[in-house]
Backbone bond lengths (Angstrom), bond angles and torsions (degrees), N, CA, C in turn:
res aa  C-N    CA-C-N  psi(-1)  N-CA   C-N-CA  omega(-1)  CA-C   N-CA-C  phi
1 M - - - 1.380 - - 1.566 109.36 -
2 G 1.338 112.79 137.43 1.438 111.16 -179.08 1.643 114.12 -82.04
3 S 1.307 118.51 -4.38 1.533 116.17 178.06 1.443 116.42 -87.22
4 G 1.342 117.00 -3.77 1.452 122.04 -178.43 1.473 113.37 78.85
5 S 1.357 118.54 11.25 1.369 123.66 178.42 1.576 107.42 -84.36
6 D 1.320 107.65 165.37 1.545 119.29 -172.48 1.496 106.72 -137.46
7 I 1.358 119.25 108.12 1.463 121.99 -178.16 1.450 105.94 -103.61
8 R 1.367 113.77 123.77 1.442 119.79 -178.52 1.561 107.24 -123.44
9 V 1.245 115.13 157.48 1.508 125.15 -178.56 1.451 111.23 -123.97
10 R 1.200 121.99 127.67 1.548 124.95 175.29 1.476 110.04 -147.31
11 R 1.372 115.50 151.18 1.362 119.52 174.23 1.618 109.97 -76.64
12 V 1.355 114.26 141.05 1.471 123.75 -175.59 1.561 105.07 -59.28
13 Y 1.253 121.88 -32.47 1.462 123.42 -174.68 1.534 113.46 -74.18
14 D 1.316 116.21 -14.54 1.501 121.41 177.75 1.589 106.06 -77.74
15 P 1.232 117.61 144.19 1.399 120.47 175.40 1.505 111.56 -62.50
16 P 1.331 116.79 139.98 1.560 123.68 -178.88 1.575 103.33 -57.95
17 E 1.307 113.24 148.44 1.530 119.76 170.74 1.519 107.31 -111.50
18 E 1.322 114.85 159.20 1.433 122.68 179.44 1.562 111.90 -58.53
19 D 1.334 115.32 -40.19 1.444 117.84 -170.97 1.514 110.02 -91.16
20 D 1.350 120.51 12.73 1.504 119.01 177.17 1.479 116.59 -67.03
21 G 1.338 119.20 -13.41 1.393 120.78 179.02 1.543 112.02 64.39
22 T 1.344 122.41 -133.31 1.429 132.59 179.43 1.608 100.21 -77.67
23 R 1.306 119.33 124.00 1.484 126.11 170.40 1.475 113.28 -98.59
24 V 1.326 115.05 115.13 1.503 123.27 -176.97 1.475 111.05 -111.31
25 L 1.348 124.89 120.31 1.384 127.29 177.00 1.480 105.74 -82.01
26 V 1.347 119.16 120.74 1.457 120.94 -176.45 1.539 108.16 -116.30
27 D 1.297 120.46 51.90 1.506 131.65 175.38 1.577 104.75 -125.11
28 R 1.293 109.65 145.59 1.493 115.64 175.52 1.496 111.83 -78.03
29 L 1.275 117.07 -27.88 1.548 118.10 178.47 1.524 106.66 -112.65
30 W 1.392 110.33 149.78 1.387 116.26 178.25 1.549 110.74 -67.24
31 P 1.199 121.53 139.85 1.578 125.54 -175.63 1.487 105.67 -64.64
32 R 1.347 111.94 136.43 1.472 118.43 -179.10 1.607 111.48 -71.91
33 G 1.251 116.17 135.61 1.398 122.14 172.11 1.512 117.35 79.57
34 I 1.276 116.80 15.48 1.416 120.15 179.57 1.592 112.81 -129.00
35 S 1.214 115.35 132.90 1.490 120.74 -177.88 1.537 105.67 -81.08
36 K 1.343 107.11 159.44 1.600 115.02 178.23 1.522 107.19 -66.11
37 E 1.235 121.95 -31.33 1.411 121.17 -179.03 1.512 108.95 -74.26
38 H 1.203 122.70 -40.76 1.533 123.19 175.01 1.544 112.19 -68.20
39 A 1.286 116.84 -31.27 1.401 118.64 -179.53 1.546 116.08 -73.56
40 A 1.319 110.80 -25.90 1.491 122.45 176.40 1.604 115.32 45.68
41 V 1.343 108.45 49.35 1.459 112.60 175.74 1.446 116.77 -93.42
42 D 1.348 119.49 145.09 1.436 120.50 177.81 1.421 112.42 -93.75
43 L 1.326 117.99 -22.43 1.454 124.51 -178.79 1.535 111.06 -150.26
44 W 1.360 112.76 135.77 1.466 118.22 174.86 1.612 108.12 -105.68
45 A 1.218 120.08 108.64 1.365 126.64 -170.83 1.516 111.80 -98.19
46 K 1.274 113.82 62.17 1.475 114.07 -175.03 1.596 118.71 -64.68
47 D 1.375 112.67 -26.00 1.391 113.41 -178.24 1.552 115.74 -86.42
48 V 1.315 114.06 11.32 1.491 120.57 174.61 1.460 108.23 -100.13
49 T 1.320 116.36 -6.24 1.532 117.07 178.70 1.416 117.73 -86.34
50 P 1.318 123.50 161.74 1.444 121.09 173.12 1.584 116.40 -54.67
51 S 1.232 116.14 145.32 1.391 120.73 175.02 1.548 113.22 -55.09
52 N 1.360 111.27 157.83 1.478 114.44 -177.89 1.531 109.67 -60.84
53 E 1.370 117.27 -37.48 1.484 121.12 -178.45 1.569 108.51 -66.55
54 L 1.312 120.50 -43.34 1.422 120.43 179.39 1.485 112.04 -67.00
55 R 1.304 119.43 -39.63 1.418 123.19 -176.63 1.500 106.51 -64.15
56 A 1.336 121.26 -49.24 1.361 128.38 179.67 1.470 110.99 -58.13
57 W 1.275 116.35 -45.45 1.559 117.28 -179.76 1.519 107.88 -61.05
58 Y 1.442 121.57 -40.95 1.406 121.17 -169.14 1.505 108.23 -74.40
59 H 1.487 115.35 -29.07 1.350 117.71 -174.78 1.569 110.35 -75.88
60 E 1.322 122.06 -15.41 1.444 129.38 176.89 1.486 107.54 -62.05
61 D 1.392 118.73 -38.48 1.455 124.90 -176.30 1.496 109.42 -153.16
62 R 1.314 115.33 98.67 1.462 117.81 -179.47 1.543 115.81 -92.08
63 S 1.243 113.75 39.61 1.471 125.84 -177.70 1.702 105.62 -68.79
64 D 1.243 107.47 157.72 1.600 110.43 173.73 1.482 114.87 -61.75
65 A 1.386 114.17 -31.77 1.433 121.40 -176.27 1.491 106.92 -73.00
66 R 1.300 120.70 -36.64 1.482 120.30 178.73 1.456 113.69 -73.72
67 H 1.419 110.61 -27.87 1.525 116.55 -173.53 1.540 109.32 -61.83
68 A 1.244 119.68 -34.12 1.520 124.24 -178.57 1.520 107.34 -66.54
69 E 1.302 114.89 -49.53 1.508 112.47 175.29 1.500 114.08 -63.12
70 F 1.285 116.53 -40.74 1.547 120.32 172.92 1.505 109.87 -46.68
71 A 1.304 110.87 -55.22 1.518 116.61 -172.58 1.548 107.88 -61.34
72 D 1.300 123.43 -42.47 1.373 127.93 179.37 1.529 111.67 -60.42
73 R 1.391 111.32 -45.50 1.550 113.84 -177.52 1.526 106.43 -71.27
74 Y 1.378 118.11 -32.43 1.540 114.21 -178.22 1.547 109.93 -75.68
75 R 1.289 120.45 -31.28 1.493 122.34 169.28 1.530 111.44 -54.82
76 T 1.318 113.91 -44.06 1.479 118.30 178.32 1.488 113.23 -62.51
77 E 1.314 115.00 -47.43 1.387 124.47 176.19 1.520 109.41 -54.75
78 L 1.334 119.24 -47.61 1.480 121.56 179.21 1.594 113.44 -52.09
79 G 1.248 114.18 -18.93 1.535 114.70 -179.69 1.532 112.44 -95.42
80 D 1.380 120.00 2.34 1.462 119.90 -177.63 1.613 104.51 -86.32
81 P 1.329 110.85 160.09 1.478 116.19 -171.33 1.599 115.54 -50.77
82 V 1.243 117.81 -47.28 1.467 124.05 -177.57 1.519 107.42 -63.63
83 H 1.264 122.57 -43.45 1.441 125.46 -175.45 1.573 107.63 -74.23
84 T 1.366 114.33 -41.42 1.460 119.80 179.90 1.556 113.86 -52.96
85 E 1.386 111.69 -44.31 1.410 119.66 -178.49 1.600 111.22 -61.17
86 A 1.319 112.14 -45.68 1.580 121.10 -178.39 1.573 109.59 -68.19
87 V 1.391 111.31 -34.66 1.509 114.46 -179.56 1.508 106.11 -75.02
88 E 1.257 124.66 -32.40 1.376 125.46 -178.62 1.652 110.78 -69.22
89 Q 1.290 111.00 -31.43 1.499 119.83 176.31 1.526 107.78 -63.92
90 L 1.295 116.55 -47.55 1.472 122.57 -178.24 1.545 112.77 -65.46
91 L 1.433 113.45 -38.89 1.437 120.51 177.83 1.598 110.17 -61.90
92 A 1.390 113.94 -42.78 1.498 121.03 178.45 1.563 108.69 -51.46
93 L 1.313 111.41 -51.74 1.497 119.26 -177.11 1.567 110.14 -60.16
94 L 1.312 113.90 -48.11 1.521 117.47 174.84 1.455 115.68 -59.90
95 R 1.286 118.95 -41.03 1.523 121.12 178.89 1.533 113.81 -67.87
96 R 1.303 113.17 -18.72 1.516 115.41 174.38 1.575 113.61 -64.57
97 G 1.451 111.35 -24.45 1.344 120.14 -176.80 1.548 110.49 97.65
98 G 1.295 113.85 170.71 1.455 115.12 177.18 1.598 109.54 84.59
99 A 1.342 115.52 177.51 1.411 119.60 -177.20 1.484 113.95 -80.66
100 V 1.322 119.70 143.27 1.427 125.53 168.52 1.593 102.90 -125.72
101 T 1.300 116.78 125.13 1.511 119.87 -175.69 1.562 104.38 -113.35
102 L 1.284 115.03 116.02 1.479 126.09 177.59 1.569 99.39 -80.79
103 V 1.335 115.02 119.00 1.608 116.03 172.43 1.451 107.25 -110.53
104 T 1.283 110.96 149.93 1.487 122.13 178.81 1.492 113.94 -146.04
105 A 1.292 119.58 161.04 1.451 123.74 175.66 1.550 112.65 -99.29
106 V 1.295 114.62 -6.24 1.492 113.56 179.87 1.525 115.06 -63.22
107 K 1.301 114.35 140.45 1.434 121.49 -179.65 1.523 114.18 -71.43
108 D 1.374 115.51 -42.64 1.429 124.22 -175.80 1.549 108.12 -104.26
109 V 1.274 114.27 75.65 1.468 117.55 -179.23 1.483 116.09 -50.27
110 P 1.488 118.67 -49.91 1.339 121.15 -173.33 1.572 111.79 -58.15
111 A 1.331 116.76 -30.74 1.553 125.92 -174.13 1.465 106.73 -97.15
112 S 1.415 123.56 19.73 1.476 121.80 -177.69 1.592 105.55 -112.64
113 H 1.209 107.74 -172.39 1.551 120.35 177.61 1.578 107.17 -74.02
114 V 1.286 122.42 -16.41 1.469 118.01 -170.38 1.491 113.78 -70.14
115 P 1.361 120.66 -40.04 1.460 113.83 179.51 1.627 111.02 -70.04
116 V 1.399 116.29 -27.63 1.374 112.53 172.66 1.501 115.75 -63.85
117 L 1.339 114.05 -43.09 1.429 116.39 172.78 1.512 115.95 -56.93
118 V 1.258 117.80 -44.00 1.512 121.03 178.36 1.403 109.80 -63.85
119 G 1.308 125.95 -43.25 1.443 126.64 169.13 1.497 115.03 -57.36
120 H 1.226 119.01 -35.07 1.467 120.32 176.85 1.528 115.25 -73.87
121 L 1.330 113.95 -39.54 1.481 119.35 170.55 1.507 111.92 -60.27
122 E 1.296 115.26 -47.18 1.519 117.61 -173.63 1.451 108.65 -69.68
123 Q 1.303 121.13 -37.52 1.476 123.18 173.85 1.490 107.71 -57.51
124 A 1.350 121.29 -53.45 1.412 124.44 -177.71 1.512 115.44 -53.09
125 L 1.400 111.68 -42.37 1.451 121.89 178.33 1.420 113.06 -60.83
126 D 1.383 113.27 -41.72 1.515 120.50 -173.39 1.553 109.52 -71.93
127 H 1.304 115.12 -19.59 1.377 120.51 -173.21 1.501 122.34 -99.28
128 R 1.557 110.13 9.22 1.331 115.22 -172.83 1.553 104.83 -126.81
């Protein structure tokens, strides 16, 4: 990335590390069984997550075939006004430089919304 930013992804259940930088929870719901202190998040970006409708649709069938459509639909959502404001907040953090760690409770991170979000952020940074 040309901005000098560093996007990292970690599970919220893993202990925070010194080099995490700004920790941003990118889940719509607070993770079960974890205190706010243990999660050590600096920002909870609920509005950058997939809508409840999209999330429910994807959870009905988490097959590889459906993931591609989920990713396309989520990218479209990231362009709507509510998501755009939340994305801009993350981009502002990234433009400051240093690490930004996106934390999530999902077990299967590669099949979740997080890689789509990371790709969206990286593309936005590369185009500015």
